[in-house]
C-alpha positions as CSV (number, residue, x, y, z in Angstrom):
1,X,16.1,-7.3,-16.7
2,X,15.7,-4.4,-18.6
3,X,16.5,-1.1,-16.6
4,X,17.1,1.2,-19.7
5,X,14.1,1.6,-21.8
6,X,15.5,4.1,-24.3
7,X,19.0,5.6,-24.7
8,X,19.5,8.2,-27.4
9,X,23.1,9.9,-27.0
10,X,23.4,11.6,-23.7
11,X,19.7,10.9,-23.0
12,X,18.6,7.9,-21.0
13,X,15.1,6.9,-20.1
14,X,15.1,4.3,-17.6
15,X,12.2,1.6,-17.2
16,X,11.2,2.3,-13.6
17,X,11.0,6.0,-14.1
18,X,8.5,5.7,-16.7
19,X,6.6,2.8,-15.0
20,X,6.4,4.9,-11.7
21,X,4.9,8.0,-13.7
22,X,2.4,5.7,-15.3
23,X,1.5,4.2,-12.0
24,X,0.9,7.6,-10.6
25,X,-1.2,8.6,-13.5
26,X,-3.2,5.4,-13.4
27,X,-3.8,5.7,-9.6
28,X,-4.8,9.6,-10.0
29,X,-7.3,8.7,-12.9
30,X,-8.9,5.8,-10.9
31,X,-9.1,7.7,-7.6
32,X,-10.6,10.7,-9.5
33,X,-13.3,8.7,-11.2
34,X,-14.2,6.6,-8.0
35,X,-14.6,9.9,-6.1
36,X,-16.1,11.7,-9.0
37,X,-18.9,8.9,-9.4
38,X,-19.7,9.5,-5.7
39,X,-20.5,13.1,-6.2
40,X,-17.3,14.7,-4.7
41,X,-16.3,18.1,-6.3
42,X,-13.4,18.4,-8.6
43,X,-11.3,20.8,-6.8
44,X,-11.6,18.6,-3.5
45,X,-10.2,15.6,-5.6
46,X,-7.5,17.6,-6.8
47,X,-6.4,18.9,-3.5
48,X,-6.4,15.4,-2.0
49,X,-4.5,13.8,-5.0
50,X,-2.1,16.8,-5.0
51,X,-1.1,16.9,-1.2
52,X,-1.1,13.4,-0.8
53,X,1.4,13.0,-3.6
54,X,3.6,15.5,-2.2
55,X,3.7,14.2,1.2
56,X,4.0,10.6,-0.2
57,X,7.0,11.4,-2.2
58,X,8.9,13.1,0.9
59,X,7.9,10.1,3.2
60,X,8.9,7.6,0.7
61,X,12.5,9.1,0.4
62,X,12.6,9.6,4.3
63,X,11.8,6.1,4.9
64,X,14.4,4.7,2.3
65,X,17.0,6.9,3.8
66,X,16.3,5.7,7.3
67,X,16.5,2.1,6.4
68,X,19.5,2.7,4.3
69,X,21.6,5.1,6.2
70,X,25.0,3.7,5.3
71,X,24.5,5.1,1.7
72,X,23.9,8.4,3.1
73,X,26.4,8.6,6.1
74,X,29.2,10.3,4.1
75,X,27.0,13.5,3.1
76,X,23.6,14.4,3.7
77,X,23.3,15.9,0.1
78,X,22.8,12.6,-1.2
79,X,19.5,12.7,0.4
80,X,18.1,15.3,-1.9
81,X,20.2,14.0,-4.9
82,X,18.0,11.3,-6.5
83,X,20.0,10.9,-9.4
84,X,23.1,10.2,-7.5
85,X,21.5,7.9,-4.9
86,X,18.1,6.5,-6.1
87,X,15.7,4.9,-3.8
88,X,12.1,5.1,-2.6
89,X,10.1,3.2,0.1
90,X,6.8,2.1,-1.1
91,X,5.3,1.6,2.3
92,X,6.8,5.0,3.6
93,X,5.1,6.7,0.9
94,X,2.0,4.6,1.2
95,X,1.8,5.7,5.0
96,X,2.5,9.4,4.3
97,X,-0.2,9.5,1.4
98,X,-2.9,7.7,3.6
99,X,-2.3,10.0,6.6
100,X,-2.6,13.0,4.3
101,X,-5.7,11.6,2.8
102,X,-7.3,11.0,6.3
103,X,-6.5,14.2,7.6
104,X,-7.3,16.4,4.6
105,X,-10.7,14.5,4.2
106,X,-11.8,16.0,7.5
107,X,-10.5,19.4,6.7
108,X,-12.3,19.8,3.4
109,X,-15.3,17.7,4.3
110,X,-15.1,14.7,2.2
111,X,-16.4,11.4,3.9
112,X,-13.4,9.3,5.0
113,X,-15.2,6.1,3.7
114,X,-15.4,7.4,0.2
115,X,-11.7,8.3,0.3
116,X,-10.9,4.9,1.7
117,X,-13.0,3.2,-1.2
118,X,-11.3,5.3,-3.7
119,X,-7.7,4.7,-2.7
120,X,-8.4,1.0,-2.5
121,X,-10.0,0.9,-5.9
122,X,-7.2,2.8,-7.3
123,X,-4.0,1.3,-5.7
124,X,-3.9,-2.4,-7.0
125,X,-3.5,-1.6,-10.7
126,X,-1.1,1.3,-9.9
127,X,1.0,-1.2,-7.7
128,X,0.9,-3.7,-10.7
129,X,2.4,-0.9,-13.1
130,X,4.9,0.0,-10.7
131,X,5.9,-3.4,-10.0
132,X,6.5,-4.1,-13.7
133,X,8.8,-1.3,-13.7
134,X,10.7,-2.7,-10.6
135,X,11.1,-6.0,-12.1
136,X,12.5,-4.7,-15.4
137,X,15.0,-2.4,-13.1
138,X,15.7,-5.3,-10.9
139,X,14.9,-3.0,-8.0
140,X,13.1,-5.8,-5.9
141,X,15.7,-8.3,-4.9
142,X,14.6,-11.7,-4.1
143,X,16.3,-14.3,-2.1
144,X,18.3,-17.0,-3.8
145,X,15.8,-20.0,-4.8
146,X,18.6,-22.0,-6.8
147,X,22.3,-21.6,-7.7
148,X,22.5,-18.3,-9.7
149,X,18.6,-17.6,-9.5
150,X,16.5,-15.5,-7.1
151,X,12.8,-15.5,-6.4
152,X,11.1,-13.1,-8.9
153,X,9.3,-11.6,-6.1
154,X,7.9,-8.7,-8.1
155,X,6.2,-11.1,-10.3
156,X,4.7,-12.8,-7.2
157,X,3.2,-9.6,-6.1
158,X,1.9,-8.7,-9.4
159,X,-0.1,-12.2,-9.4
160,X,-1.2,-11.5,-5.9
161,X,-2.5,-8.1,-6.9
162,X,-4.3,-9.5,-10.0
163,X,-6.1,-12.0,-7.5
164,X,-6.8,-9.3,-4.9
165,X,-8.4,-7.0,-7.7
166,X,-11.0,-9.8,-8.5
167,X,-11.6,-10.6,-4.6
168,X,-12.1,-6.8,-4.2
169,X,-14.8,-6.7,-7.0
170,X,-16.7,-9.5,-5.2
171,X,-16.4,-7.9,-2.0
172,X,-17.6,-4.5,-3.4
173,X,-20.7,-6.2,-4.9
174,X,-21.3,-7.9,-1.4
175,X,-20.9,-4.6,0.3
176,X,-23.7,-3.2,-2.0
177,X,-26.0,-6.1,-1.4
178,X,-25.7,-6.1,2.1
179,X,-25.8,-2.2,2.6
180,X,-22.5,-1.9,4.2
181,X,-21.0,1.2,5.2
182,X,-19.0,3.4,3.1
183,X,-15.2,2.5,3.6
184,X,-15.8,-1.0,4.4
185,X,-14.3,-2.3,0.9
186,X,-11.1,-0.4,1.4
187,X,-10.9,-1.8,5.1
188,X,-11.3,-5.3,3.7
189,X,-8.8,-4.7,0.9
190,X,-6.0,-3.3,3.0
191,X,-6.6,-6.2,5.6
192,X,-6.1,-8.8,2.8
193,X,-3.3,-6.8,0.9
194,X,-1.2,-6.4,4.1
195,X,-1.6,-10.0,4.9
196,X,-0.5,-11.2,1.5
197,X,2.5,-8.9,1.1
198,X,3.7,-9.8,4.6
199,X,4.0,-13.4,3.4
200,X,5.6,-12.5,0.1
201,X,8.2,-10.2,2.1
202,X,9.7,-13.5,3.3
203,X,11.2,-14.0,-0.2
204,X,12.8,-10.6,-0.5
205,X,16.5,-9.8,0.5
206,X,15.8,-7.2,3.2
207,X,17.2,-6.3,6.4
208,X,15.7,-7.6,9.4
209,X,14.7,-5.5,12.5
210,X,13.4,-7.4,15.7
211,X,12.5,-10.6,13.6
212,X,10.6,-8.7,11.0
213,X,11.8,-6.7,8.1
214,X,10.8,-2.9,8.0
215,X,8.2,-3.5,5.4
216,X,6.7,-6.3,7.4
217,X,6.6,-4.0,10.5
218,X,4.6,-1.4,8.4
219,X,2.3,-4.2,7.0
220,X,1.6,-5.3,10.7
221,X,0.7,-1.7,11.4
222,X,-1.8,-1.5,8.6
223,X,-3.4,-4.7,9.2
224,X,-4.0,-3.7,12.9
225,X,-5.2,-0.5,12.0
226,X,-7.5,-2.0,9.4
227,X,-8.7,-4.6,11.9
228,X,-9.7,-1.6,14.4
229,X,-11.3,0.3,11.6
230,X,-13.4,-3.1,10.9
231,X,-14.4,-3.0,14.4
232,X,-15.5,0.4,14.5
233,X,-16.9,0.8,11.1
234,X,-17.5,-2.7,9.6
235,X,-19.8,-4.0,12.2
236,X,-16.9,-5.9,14.1
237,X,-18.8,-5.2,17.3
238,X,-21.6,-7.2,16.4
239,X,-19.7,-10.3,15.9
240,X,-16.6,-10.0,18.0
241,X,-18.5,-9.0,21.1
242,X,-20.7,-12.0,21.2
243,X,-17.9,-14.1,20.5
244,X,-15.8,-12.9,23.6
245,X,-18.8,-13.1,25.8
246,X,-19.4,-16.8,25.0
247,X,-15.6,-17.4,25.5
248,X,-15.7,-15.7,28.8
249,X,-18.9,-17.6,29.8
250,X,-17.2,-21.0,29.1
251,X,-14.1,-20.2,30.9
252,X,-16.2,-19.0,33.8
253,X,-18.3,-22.1,33.8
254,X,-15.2,-24.4,33.7
255,X,-13.7,-22.7,36.8
256,X,-16.9,-22.8,38.6
257,X,-17.3,-26.6,38.4
């Protein structure tokens, strides 16, 4: 662990803070480049990035407070005092940011499919950079694997995201070749990412709510929403409906015999 990057007199620069800023800069650049390549105007990209960032910061803090209320029960002032009681929820921020992008894309007339693809293109590398900071800081606590040792969950997630970047590039080429609709790459990514992160949550030291951790419940919601988007936008109707009809026909034939 290396939580303090630089300390000069009264000035202390923490590893997680630096990598969090680098992660945001990386995401903003990749998100801008993806949308700019598709012909989206600069001011609209700025609006999407700016407001999504503001909402994501608020919801990330709010989700952390809700899931760690015992840290704030003595005084509400700690909620705003990040320097006193630090803590942000990745998935809380993610949900707030995505919800803002979806609503704003309709308001400023940017195709939702382009926004989803751009978000999926920008997110993995940004998460990897943020996880490096979390690993150095010790912010992600893994369950005990051996005596005195814990699972390096942050490293597991980094490895999974590197693999997902390769898979995503293959899916992007396939989407172009098959002339899939805009947004389908983003939907595929979120389905794969939520599934992998759900499994890796098992190795974290987290509170359980009704059999799952809070993060796992969010990941289930992301997967379900992505599955719905796949059905509506990704041609799911063409292969799910025939499958259901065939299954219904087989069941009906068995009962009629």
